[in-house]
VEXBA-777767 format. One line per field, with one value per residue (C-alpha): residue number from 1; residue in one letter; x, y, z. Coordinates in nm, 4 decimals, padded with zeros to 6 digits. Example, Ala and Ser with C-alpha at 12.3 -4.5 7.8 and 13.67 -1.06 7.14 Angstrom:
pos	(1 | 2)
code	(a | s)
px	(01.2300 | 01.3670)
py	(-00.4500 | -00.1060)
pz	(00.7800 | 00.7140)
This chain:
pos	(1 | 2 | 3 | 4 | 5 | 6 | 7 | 8 | 9 | 10 | 11 | 12 | 13 | 14 | 15 | 16 | 17 | 18 | 19 | 20 | 21 | 22 | 23 | 24 | 25 | 26 | 27 | 28 | 29 | 30 | 31 | 32 | 33 | 34 | 35 | 36 | 37 | 38 | 39 | 40 | 41 | 42 | 43 | 44 | 45 | 46 | 47 | 48 | 49 | 50 | 51 | 52 | 53 | 54 | 55 | 56 | 57 | 58 | 59 | 60 | 61 | 62 | 63 | 64 | 65 | 66 | 67 | 68 | 69 | 70 | 71 | 72 | 73 | 74 | 75 | 76 | 77 | 78 | 79 | 80 | 81 | 82 | 83 | 84 | 85 | 86 | 87 | 88 | 89 | 90 | 91 | 92 | 93 | 94 | 95 | 96 | 97 | 98 | 99 | 100 | 101 | 102 | 103 | 104 | 105 | 106 | 107 | 108 | 109 | 110 | 111 | 112 | 113 | 114 | 115 | 116 | 117 | 118 | 119 | 120 | 121 | 122 | 123 | 124 | 125 | 126 | 127 | 128 | 129 | 130 | 131 | 132 | 133 | 134 | 135 | 136 | 137 | 138 | 139 | 140 | 141 | 142 | 143 | 144 | 145 | 146 | 147 | 148 | 149 | 150 | 151 | 152 | 153 | 154)
code	(m | i | l | e | y | l | q | e | w | s | y | f | a | v | f | f | l | s | a | i | p | w | v | e | s | a | a | v | v | v | l | a | i | a | f | g | l | s | p | i | p | s | t | i | l | a | f | a | g | n | w | l | v | v | v | i | v | v | l | l | f | d | r | w | q | e | w | r | n | r | k | r | a | e | k | g | i | q | k | e | d | n | k | k | r | a | r | a | h | g | i | f | v | k | y | g | l | p | g | l | a | f | l | g | p | l | l | i | g | t | e | i | a | a | a | f | a | m | i | f | k | a | p | r | k | n | v | l | i | w | m | t | i | s | l | a | v | w | t | i | l | f | a | t | a | t | y | y | g | f | n | i | l | g)
px	(29.9286 | 30.2003 | 29.9462 | 29.8258 | 30.1858 | 30.2613 | 29.9417 | 30.0360 | 30.3791 | 30.2283 | 30.0678 | 30.4111 | 30.5338 | 30.2612 | 30.3824 | 30.7507 | 30.7006 | 30.5061 | 30.7783 | 31.0379 | 31.1033 | 30.9501 | 30.7148 | 30.3730 | 30.1112 | 29.8525 | 30.0555 | 30.1217 | 29.7559 | 29.6603 | 29.9090 | 29.7970 | 29.4319 | 29.5247 | 29.7060 | 29.3967 | 29.4756 | 29.1962 | 29.1450 | 29.1013 | 29.4166 | 29.6134 | 29.4974 | 29.5804 | 29.9233 | 30.0120 | 29.9129 | 30.1058 | 30.4247 | 30.4276 | 30.3200 | 30.6051 | 30.8605 | 30.6975 | 30.7137 | 31.0814 | 31.1585 | 30.9744 | 31.1412 | 31.4876 | 31.4432 | 31.3135 | 31.6203 | 31.8481 | 31.6890 | 31.7262 | 32.0924 | 32.1496 | 31.9817 | 32.1895 | 32.5125 | 32.4142 | 32.3401 | 32.6820 | 32.8489 | 32.6455 | 32.4572 | 32.1156 | 31.8223 | 31.6753 | 31.3118 | 31.1240 | 30.7491 | 30.7203 | 30.9015 | 30.6836 | 30.3677 | 30.4830 | 30.5630 | 30.2165 | 30.0520 | 30.2586 | 30.1627 | 29.7948 | 29.7519 | 30.0701 | 30.1215 | 29.7823 | 29.8397 | 30.1861 | 30.0529 | 29.7757 | 29.9670 | 30.2990 | 30.2121 | 30.1062 | 30.3844 | 30.6989 | 30.6274 | 30.5218 | 30.8702 | 30.9975 | 30.6844 | 30.7341 | 31.1008 | 31.0095 | 30.7555 | 31.0199 | 31.2781 | 31.0269 | 31.0096 | 30.6481 | 30.5620 | 30.6239 | 30.2734 | 30.1084 | 30.3250 | 30.2378 | 29.8654 | 29.8411 | 30.0622 | 29.8604 | 29.5320 | 29.6736 | 29.8156 | 29.4880 | 29.2804 | 29.4976 | 29.5422 | 29.1692 | 29.0786 | 29.3100 | 29.2056 | 28.8375 | 28.8821 | 29.0857 | 28.8466 | 28.5352 | 28.7152 | 28.8071 | 28.4532 | 28.3058 | 28.5515 | 28.4861)
py	(13.4859 | 13.2249 | 12.9456 | 13.1045 | 13.1401 | 12.7753 | 12.6624 | 12.8509 | 12.6876 | 12.3483 | 12.3496 | 12.4052 | 12.1156 | 11.8939 | 11.9798 | 11.9308 | 11.6100 | 11.4515 | 11.5615 | 11.3568 | 11.0326 | 10.7258 | 10.9382 | 10.8855 | 11.1561 | 10.9219 | 10.8981 | 11.2719 | 11.3617 | 11.1276 | 11.3003 | 11.6459 | 11.5735 | 11.4054 | 11.7243 | 11.9284 | 12.0809 | 12.1381 | 11.8239 | 11.9821 | 12.1993 | 11.9191 | 11.6707 | 11.9059 | 11.9938 | 11.6336 | 11.5249 | 11.8103 | 11.7383 | 11.3695 | 11.4267 | 11.6738 | 11.4103 | 11.1513 | 11.3945 | 11.4615 | 11.0868 | 11.0178 | 11.3055 | 11.2125 | 10.8487 | 10.9615 | 11.1814 | 10.9024 | 10.6565 | 10.9075 | 10.9572 | 10.5807 | 10.5196 | 10.7946 | 10.6436 | 10.2989 | 10.4401 | 10.6104 | 10.2773 | 10.1015 | 09.8785 | 09.7987 | 09.6648 | 09.3358 | 09.3494 | 09.0572 | 08.9970 | 08.8288 | 09.1142 | 09.3732 | 09.1852 | 09.1512 | 09.5223 | 09.6041 | 09.3848 | 09.5513 | 09.8989 | 09.8043 | 09.6012 | 09.6012 | 09.9748 | 10.0490 | 09.7676 | 09.8949 | 10.2484 | 10.1457 | 09.8893 | 10.0735 | 10.3405 | 10.0733 | 09.8224 | 09.9990 | 10.3732 | 10.5953 | 10.7041 | 10.3486 | 10.2397 | 10.5235 | 10.4302 | 10.0641 | 10.1684 | 10.3770 | 10.0974 | 09.8685 | 10.1366 | 10.2332 | 10.5547 | 10.8644 | 10.9980 | 10.6751 | 10.6583 | 11.0159 | 10.9625 | 10.6405 | 10.7632 | 11.0853 | 10.8945 | 10.6535 | 10.9289 | 11.1207 | 10.8142 | 10.7023 | 11.0517 | 11.1291 | 10.7847 | 10.8138 | 11.1750 | 11.0854 | 10.7801 | 10.9790 | 11.2731 | 11.0610 | 10.8211 | 11.1029 | 11.2422 | 10.9026 | 10.8534 | 11.2045)
pz	(-17.0560 | -17.0203 | -17.0692 | -17.3955 | -17.5113 | -17.4358 | -17.6058 | -17.9256 | -17.9271 | -17.8576 | -18.2031 | -18.3559 | -18.1429 | -18.2919 | -18.6418 | -18.5632 | -18.3644 | -18.6472 | -18.8902 | -18.7013 | -18.8904 | -18.7277 | -18.5178 | -18.6695 | -18.7012 | -18.5477 | -18.2260 | -18.2146 | -18.2631 | -17.9790 | -17.7483 | -17.8608 | -17.7884 | -17.4600 | -17.3552 | -17.4282 | -17.7662 | -18.0138 | -18.2248 | -18.5691 | -18.5763 | -18.4098 | -18.6728 | -18.9601 | -18.8230 | -18.7398 | -19.0897 | -19.2517 | -19.0578 | -19.1393 | -19.5007 | -19.5543 | -19.4565 | -19.6854 | -19.9786 | -19.9089 | -19.8908 | -20.2168 | -20.4014 | -20.2740 | -20.3787 | -20.7172 | -20.7700 | -20.6543 | -20.8996 | -21.1833 | -21.0933 | -21.0719 | -21.4084 | -21.5672 | -21.4280 | -21.5533 | -21.8982 | -21.9031 | -21.8219 | -22.0881 | -21.8459 | -21.9860 | -21.7953 | -21.9152 | -22.0200 | -21.8778 | -21.9158 | -21.5762 | -21.4030 | -21.5788 | -21.4801 | -21.1197 | -21.1104 | -21.2449 | -20.9814 | -20.7077 | -20.8239 | -20.8497 | -20.5299 | -20.3235 | -20.3106 | -20.1509 | -19.9024 | -19.8201 | -19.7813 | -19.5430 | -19.3366 | -19.3401 | -19.0819 | -18.8339 | -18.8952 | -19.0143 | -19.0347 | -19.3202 | -19.4208 | -19.4452 | -19.6332 | -19.8821 | -19.9192 | -19.9828 | -20.2447 | -20.4210 | -20.3939 | -20.5674 | -20.8392 | -20.7943 | -20.9797 | -20.7701 | -20.8328 | -20.7159 | -20.4048 | -20.3114 | -20.3721 | -20.1712 | -19.8879 | -19.8630 | -19.8473 | -19.5911 | -19.3702 | -19.3826 | -19.2960 | -19.0048 | -18.8622 | -18.8786 | -18.7440 | -18.4434 | -18.3763 | -18.3876 | -18.1672 | -17.9152 | -17.9063 | -17.8604 | -17.6304 | -17.3919 | -17.4133 | -17.3221 | -17.0342 | -16.9099)
């Protein structure tokens, strides 16, 4: 009875651990499977916890940028339009954002990668799409590798 109770709470722990900033869902799902939890619920909960934090970071940065733009407009500060800057921004959104989304979880963490993307003024929708795809791929990849790795090792 106690073991069943602890196992039910361990799935909540997977969700909450992956929701802690700088703790990646890929690492949490590896630990969950290593401790004997079912791989599919662990993968889903680890993804959901980390994804929730990414959504919060993106929405907070978006609100902050709106507030900052509104304050600048009130002060009469106008942004210079530059063709080179617009082209560079377009290239970043098209190529750099997917790269940042896929390398970010391994190098700097998903939350920081999402924050960088928002700092570079990537569209909120694109950031959420690419970060979601990246989180799903890495979480599923690490869960699959862990599950089959433990099955091979016995």
